[in-house]
C-alpha positions as CSV (number, residue, x, y, z in Angstrom):
1,M,107.2,116.5,125.7
2,A,105.2,117.0,128.9
3,A,106.7,116.2,132.2
4,N,106.4,112.6,133.3
5,T,104.3,113.2,136.4
6,E,101.6,111.1,137.9
7,E,99.1,113.8,137.0
8,E,100.1,113.8,133.4
9,A,100.0,109.9,133.2
10,L,96.5,109.9,134.7
11,A,95.4,112.6,132.2
12,R,96.7,110.5,129.3
13,V,94.9,107.4,130.5
14,R,91.7,109.4,130.9
15,L,92.0,111.0,127.4
16,N,92.7,107.5,125.9
17,A,89.4,106.2,127.2
18,V,87.4,108.8,125.3
19,A,86.1,106.7,122.4
20,C,84.6,109.7,120.4
21,M,88.0,111.3,119.6
22,R,90.7,110.0,117.3
23,T,94.1,109.6,118.7
24,D,95.7,112.0,116.2
25,W,93.3,114.8,117.3
26,L,94.1,114.2,120.9
27,L,97.8,114.3,120.3
28,R,97.4,117.5,118.4
29,L,95.6,119.1,121.3
30,I,98.3,117.8,123.7
31,E,101.0,119.4,121.5
32,F,99.1,122.6,121.2
33,Y,98.4,123.1,124.9
34,G,101.6,121.5,126.1
35,S,100.2,118.6,128.1
36,A,97.3,116.2,128.4
37,S,96.5,117.8,131.8
38,A,96.1,121.2,130.1
39,V,93.7,119.8,127.6
40,M,91.2,118.9,130.3
41,T,91.1,122.4,131.7
42,K,89.8,123.9,128.5
43,S,86.2,124.7,127.7
44,A,84.3,123.4,124.7
45,A,84.6,126.8,123.0
46,E,88.4,126.8,123.5
47,L,88.8,123.3,122.2
48,A,86.6,124.1,119.2
49,A,88.6,127.2,118.3
50,D,92.0,125.9,119.0
51,G,91.6,122.3,117.9
52,G,89.6,122.7,114.7
53,L,86.6,120.9,116.2
54,S,83.0,121.6,115.8
55,L,81.4,123.0,119.0
56,E,79.1,119.9,119.1
57,T,82.2,117.5,118.9
58,A,84.0,119.5,121.7
59,E,80.9,119.3,123.9
60,N,80.5,115.6,123.3
61,F,84.2,115.1,124.1
62,L,83.9,116.9,127.4
63,S,80.7,115.1,128.3
64,N,82.4,111.7,127.7
65,L,85.5,112.8,129.6
66,A,83.5,113.7,132.7
67,G,82.4,110.1,133.1
68,I,85.9,108.6,133.1
69,D,87.8,108.0,136.3
70,P,91.5,107.1,135.6
71,H,92.0,105.8,139.1
72,T,89.3,103.2,138.7
73,E,90.8,102.2,135.3
74,L,94.3,101.8,136.7
75,E,92.9,99.7,139.7
76,A,91.1,97.4,137.3
77,A,94.4,97.0,135.4
78,R,96.3,96.3,138.5
79,R,93.8,93.6,139.7
80,A,94.2,91.9,136.3
81,G,98.0,91.9,136.4
82,V,98.2,94.5,133.6
83,R,100.6,97.4,133.3
84,V,99.5,100.6,131.8
85,M,102.2,102.5,129.9
86,T,102.3,105.9,128.3
87,A,104.9,107.5,125.9
88,L,106.3,109.3,129.0
89,D,107.7,105.9,130.2
90,A,111.3,105.3,129.3
91,D,110.5,101.7,128.2
92,F,107.5,102.6,126.0
93,P,108.2,100.8,122.6
94,E,110.4,103.0,120.6
95,L,109.2,101.9,117.2
96,L,105.6,102.5,118.2
97,N,106.3,105.9,119.6
98,K,107.6,107.0,116.2
99,I,104.3,106.5,114.3
100,Y,102.0,109.4,113.4
101,D,99.4,108.5,116.0
102,P,100.9,106.4,118.8
103,P,98.4,105.3,121.5
104,L,98.1,107.6,124.5
105,A,98.1,104.5,126.7
106,L,99.3,101.0,126.2
107,Y,97.9,98.1,128.3
108,L,100.3,95.2,128.7
109,R,100.0,91.7,130.1
110,G,103.4,89.9,129.9
111,D,106.7,91.2,128.8
112,I,107.9,93.2,125.7
113,S,111.3,94.2,127.1
114,G,113.1,91.2,125.5
115,G,111.4,91.3,122.1
116,R,114.0,91.1,119.3
117,A,113.3,92.4,115.8
118,P,109.5,92.3,115.9
119,V,107.9,91.1,112.6
120,G,104.1,91.3,112.0
121,I,102.3,88.4,110.3
122,V,98.7,89.1,109.3
123,G,96.1,87.6,106.9
124,T,92.6,86.4,106.4
125,R,90.4,84.7,109.0
126,R,89.7,82.0,106.4
127,P,93.1,80.8,105.0
128,T,93.4,78.1,102.4
129,D,95.5,75.0,103.1
130,Y,98.4,76.9,101.4
131,G,97.9,79.8,103.7
132,V,97.7,77.6,106.8
133,R,101.0,75.9,105.9
134,S,102.8,79.1,104.9
135,A,101.7,81.1,108.0
136,A,102.7,78.4,110.4
137,R,106.0,77.7,108.7
138,L,107.0,81.4,108.4
139,A,106.1,82.1,112.1
140,R,107.9,79.0,113.3
141,E,111.1,79.9,111.4
142,L,111.0,83.5,112.5
143,A,110.4,82.7,116.1
144,G,112.9,79.9,116.0
145,S,115.5,82.4,114.7
146,G,114.9,84.5,117.8
147,L,112.7,87.2,116.2
148,T,109.4,88.2,117.8
149,V,106.1,87.4,115.9
150,V,103.5,90.1,116.2
151,S,99.9,89.5,115.2
152,G,96.3,90.3,116.2
153,L,95.0,87.0,117.9
154,A,92.1,86.9,115.4
155,R,90.9,83.6,113.9
156,G,92.8,82.3,110.9
157,V,96.3,83.5,110.0
158,D,96.8,85.5,113.3
159,T,96.0,82.4,115.4
160,L,98.2,80.2,113.3
161,A,101.2,82.6,113.6
162,H,100.9,82.9,117.4
163,E,100.5,79.1,117.8
164,A,103.5,78.3,115.6
165,A,105.7,80.9,117.5
166,V,104.6,79.4,120.9
167,R,105.2,75.8,119.7
168,S,108.7,76.7,118.5
169,G,109.6,78.0,121.9
170,G,109.7,81.6,120.6
171,R,108.2,84.9,121.6
172,T,105.1,86.4,120.2
173,W,103.0,89.5,120.9
174,A,99.2,89.6,120.4
175,V,97.6,93.0,119.8
176,L,93.9,93.0,120.7
177,G,91.0,95.0,119.4
178,T,89.4,94.8,122.9
179,G,90.4,95.6,126.4
180,L,92.5,93.0,128.2
181,N,89.5,92.0,130.4
182,I,87.6,91.0,127.2
183,L,89.4,88.3,125.3
184,Y,88.2,88.0,121.7
185,P,87.8,85.5,120.2
186,R,87.1,83.5,123.3
187,E,88.4,80.3,121.9
188,N,91.9,81.8,122.1
189,K,91.9,82.0,125.9
190,K,94.3,79.1,126.3
191,L,96.5,80.4,123.5
192,S,96.7,83.9,125.2
193,E,97.9,82.2,128.4
194,E,100.5,80.3,126.5
195,I,101.7,83.5,124.9
196,T,102.4,85.2,128.2
197,E,103.8,82.1,129.8
198,G,106.2,81.8,126.9
199,G,107.7,85.3,127.6
200,G,105.4,87.1,125.1
201,A,102.7,89.6,125.7
202,L,99.1,90.7,125.2
203,I,98.8,94.3,124.2
204,S,95.9,96.8,123.8
205,E,95.3,100.5,123.6
206,F,91.7,100.1,124.8
207,P,90.4,100.4,128.4
208,M,90.2,97.2,130.3
209,D,86.5,96.5,129.7
210,A,86.2,97.7,126.1
211,G,84.4,95.2,123.9
212,P,85.0,94.1,120.3
213,M,83.6,97.2,118.4
214,P,84.1,97.1,114.6
215,A,86.0,100.5,114.7
216,N,88.6,99.1,117.1
217,F,90.2,96.7,114.7
218,P,91.6,99.1,112.1
219,R,93.0,101.0,115.1
220,R,94.5,97.7,116.4
221,N,96.0,97.1,113.0
222,R,98.1,100.2,113.1
223,I,99.6,99.1,116.4
224,I,100.6,95.7,114.9
225,S,102.5,97.5,112.2
226,G,103.7,100.2,114.5
227,L,105.4,97.6,116.8
228,S,107.0,95.8,113.8
229,Y,110.0,96.4,111.6
230,A,108.2,94.7,108.8
231,V,104.8,93.2,108.1
232,V,104.1,90.1,106.1
233,V,100.6,89.6,104.5
234,I,99.9,85.9,104.1
235,E,96.4,85.8,102.4
236,G,93.4,88.0,102.0
237,D,90.9,89.4,99.5
238,F,90.9,93.1,98.5
239,K,88.7,94.1,101.5
240,S,90.8,92.1,104.0
241,G,91.8,93.8,107.2
242,S,95.3,92.6,106.6
243,L,95.5,95.2,103.8
244,I,94.6,97.9,106.3
245,T,97.6,96.7,108.3
246,A,99.8,96.8,105.2
247,R,98.6,100.3,104.4
248,A,99.4,101.4,107.9
249,A,102.9,99.9,107.7
250,L,103.6,101.8,104.5
251,E,102.4,105.1,106.1
252,Q,104.7,104.3,109.0
253,G,107.7,103.7,106.8
254,R,107.9,99.9,107.6
255,E,108.7,97.1,105.1
256,V,105.7,95.4,103.6
257,L,106.1,91.8,102.4
258,A,103.5,89.5,100.9
259,L,103.1,85.8,100.2
260,P,102.5,85.2,96.4
261,G,99.7,82.8,95.6
262,P,97.8,81.2,92.8
263,V,96.3,83.7,90.3
264,D,92.9,82.0,90.6
265,S,92.8,82.1,94.4
266,V,90.5,84.7,95.9
267,M,92.6,84.7,99.1
268,S,95.7,85.6,97.1
269,R,94.2,88.7,95.5
270,G,95.4,91.0,98.3
271,P,99.0,89.8,98.5
272,N,99.4,89.5,94.7
273,M,98.2,93.1,94.4
274,L,100.7,94.3,97.1
275,I,103.5,92.5,95.2
276,K,102.4,94.2,91.9
277,N,102.6,97.5,93.7
278,G,106.1,97.0,95.1
279,A,105.8,94.8,98.2
């Protein structure tokens, strides 16, 4: 583990903002060279040879890196009341730090220090009446029992889970697929404020002004599961993003649970398949 210095924290924030490189590759380079600071001293030829990258990818990486100022990014976070954490911080979420590809930087508005036994609740953006009732009831009972409900603030099941947790006076964490300056979907602005006011948190690994790019959401899903002891899939078809979260949870060694549903319901195909396979 690299030393917890300001220089190393800045280097990790800077590397985290490079959209053209996967987190696991960056972590591999950090491990190979001993620190994030060291990665940024290397030439494209060195990165290609040592990191198993093509020369074109290494050159593209350094070109992107040159345009990133971590001081500007941290100032934007400070103005927005957001804390930026790295794995070098003692209070970085322990569960998340144990996954294969933890984020290099974690942006946080609110509080995660008091979260007890986080449980992810995910599902389709278009739940049936059954899914609506079940998501709200499960989140309400979990939060009412003192557990922390984790979801993605998306429309549908995510929103229902956050709302039920807030209404029960419990704690919930929302993991965004955008930067914390870009709330998505916009209609959840009031809900996001209620989450932080209720002792919960908004969380992202993306730079403050990152927009809702399609590639961001699968990355977001691994953080939902990474923060959680278990993940519950409420409803979703075979191609639902909730199954990506379930797959991430399995890879991370977390418990996967699923809500059984009618055999003729398209939205129960995903959960029923998970149960068939051992959820």
